[in-house]
C-alpha positions as CSV (number, residue, x, y, z in Angstrom):
1,X,84.1,89.0,76.1
2,X,86.0,90.1,73.0
3,X,85.7,93.6,71.3
4,X,83.6,92.2,68.4
5,X,81.1,90.7,70.9
6,X,80.3,94.0,72.6
7,X,77.0,95.9,72.0
8,X,77.4,98.6,69.3
9,X,77.4,101.7,71.6
10,X,79.9,100.0,73.9
11,X,81.9,98.9,70.8
12,X,82.5,102.5,69.8
13,X,83.7,103.4,73.2
14,X,85.9,100.3,73.4
15,X,87.4,101.2,70.0
16,X,88.3,104.6,71.4
17,X,89.7,103.3,74.7
18,X,91.4,100.0,73.6
19,X,94.3,101.8,71.8
20,X,97.7,102.7,73.1
21,X,97.1,106.0,74.9
22,X,93.4,105.5,75.2
23,X,92.3,107.7,78.1
24,X,89.2,108.1,80.3
25,X,87.8,109.4,83.6
26,X,86.3,107.0,86.1
27,X,85.5,106.9,89.8
28,X,88.2,104.8,91.6
29,X,89.4,104.4,95.1
30,X,93.2,104.2,95.5
31,X,94.3,102.7,98.8
32,X,92.4,104.7,101.5
33,X,92.0,108.0,99.7
34,X,88.3,107.4,99.1
35,X,86.6,107.2,95.7
36,X,87.5,110.1,93.4
37,X,87.1,110.9,89.7
38,X,90.4,110.0,88.2
39,X,92.1,110.0,84.8
40,X,93.5,106.8,83.4
41,X,95.7,106.1,80.4
42,X,95.9,102.7,78.7
43,X,99.6,101.8,78.4
44,X,99.4,98.5,76.4
45,X,101.1,98.4,73.0
46,X,98.2,96.3,71.6
47,X,95.4,96.5,74.2
48,X,92.6,95.1,71.9
49,X,94.7,91.9,71.6
50,X,95.7,91.5,75.3
51,X,93.9,89.7,78.2
52,X,95.2,92.2,80.7
53,X,95.1,96.0,80.4
54,X,97.8,98.0,82.1
55,X,96.5,101.5,83.2
56,X,98.3,104.4,84.9
57,X,96.3,106.9,86.9
58,X,97.1,110.6,87.1
59,X,97.6,112.2,90.5
60,X,98.0,115.9,91.4
61,X,100.1,114.9,94.4
62,X,103.2,115.6,92.5
63,X,105.5,116.5,95.4
64,X,104.3,113.4,97.4
65,X,105.1,111.1,94.4
66,X,108.5,112.8,93.9
67,X,109.4,112.4,97.5
68,X,108.3,108.7,97.5
69,X,110.6,107.9,94.5
70,X,113.4,110.2,95.5
71,X,116.3,110.0,93.0
72,X,114.3,107.7,90.7
73,X,111.3,110.2,90.3
74,X,112.5,111.5,87.0
75,X,112.7,108.0,85.7
76,X,109.3,106.7,86.7
77,X,107.0,109.8,86.8
78,X,105.4,111.1,83.6
79,X,104.3,114.7,83.9
80,X,100.9,115.7,82.4
81,X,100.1,119.4,81.8
82,X,97.0,121.0,80.3
83,X,99.3,122.8,77.8
84,X,100.5,119.4,76.5
85,X,97.4,117.3,76.9
86,X,93.8,118.5,76.8
87,X,92.7,115.5,78.8
88,X,93.9,117.1,82.0
89,X,92.8,120.3,83.7
90,X,95.7,120.8,86.1
91,X,99.3,119.6,86.3
92,X,99.6,116.0,87.4
93,X,101.8,112.9,87.0
94,X,101.4,109.3,86.0
95,X,103.4,107.0,88.4
96,X,104.6,104.2,86.2
97,X,105.7,102.2,89.3
98,X,102.0,102.0,90.3
99,X,100.1,100.2,87.5
100,X,96.5,99.3,87.7
101,X,95.8,96.0,86.0
102,X,92.4,95.0,84.6
103,X,91.2,91.8,83.0
104,X,89.9,92.6,79.5
105,X,86.5,91.1,80.6
106,X,86.3,93.5,83.5
107,X,87.4,96.4,81.4
108,X,84.6,95.6,78.8
109,X,82.0,95.3,81.6
110,X,83.0,98.7,83.0
111,X,82.6,100.2,79.5
112,X,79.2,98.5,79.1
113,X,78.1,99.8,82.5
114,X,79.2,103.3,81.4
115,X,81.7,103.7,84.2
116,X,84.3,105.2,81.9
117,X,84.1,108.6,80.3
118,X,86.4,108.7,77.3
119,X,88.9,111.5,76.9
120,X,91.1,112.3,73.9
121,X,93.9,109.8,73.3
122,X,97.2,110.7,75.0
123,X,99.6,112.3,72.6
124,X,102.5,110.2,71.3
125,X,105.0,112.4,73.2
126,X,103.4,111.3,76.5
127,X,103.3,107.7,75.4
128,X,107.0,107.8,74.6
129,X,107.6,109.0,78.1
130,X,105.4,106.3,79.5
131,X,107.4,103.6,77.6
132,X,110.7,105.0,79.0
133,X,109.2,105.1,82.5
134,X,108.0,101.5,82.2
135,X,111.4,100.4,81.1
136,X,112.9,102.0,84.3
137,X,110.1,100.7,86.6
138,X,111.0,98.0,89.1
139,X,107.5,97.1,90.2
140,X,106.2,95.7,86.9
141,X,106.8,92.1,86.1
142,X,108.5,91.0,82.8
143,X,105.0,90.0,81.5
144,X,103.5,93.4,82.4
145,X,106.4,95.2,80.8
146,X,106.0,93.1,77.6
147,X,102.3,94.3,77.4
148,X,103.5,97.9,77.3
149,X,106.9,97.6,75.5
150,X,106.2,94.7,73.1
151,X,108.4,91.7,72.5
152,X,111.8,92.9,71.3
153,X,112.4,89.7,69.4
154,X,109.7,90.8,66.9
155,X,111.1,94.3,66.4
156,X,108.4,96.0,68.6
């Protein structure tokens, strides 16, 4: 399903979320942690045009993520603080080595099923940090990185 085919109420939510930095809350189970209400940020440069949406989820387990990445933590973790972004209520990080990928059709279905609660769009300063972290990430494929970074040959 394309954005223009969505029902009108869902279309408004999709227009809010399918932008670079679109953010929302949703219940999600990461590995064996059990389902929890989590914050997600859309990283794609042009998500409304892409078949796959790249999301990063915020975690409050900052020390655990830093220990996991060791010397690379500063390169791949993007800090979020309530003072910098009203979408979060406590300090957390986005781990740009751990993307969550969604087909656009699944993303649209979740919006239509009201599984996503929109938040304010992530500020440009945070998106700039995400771009730098994605460039440094080793776990994203070249195709996934292009969705976030754009194709350098066209000046993006």
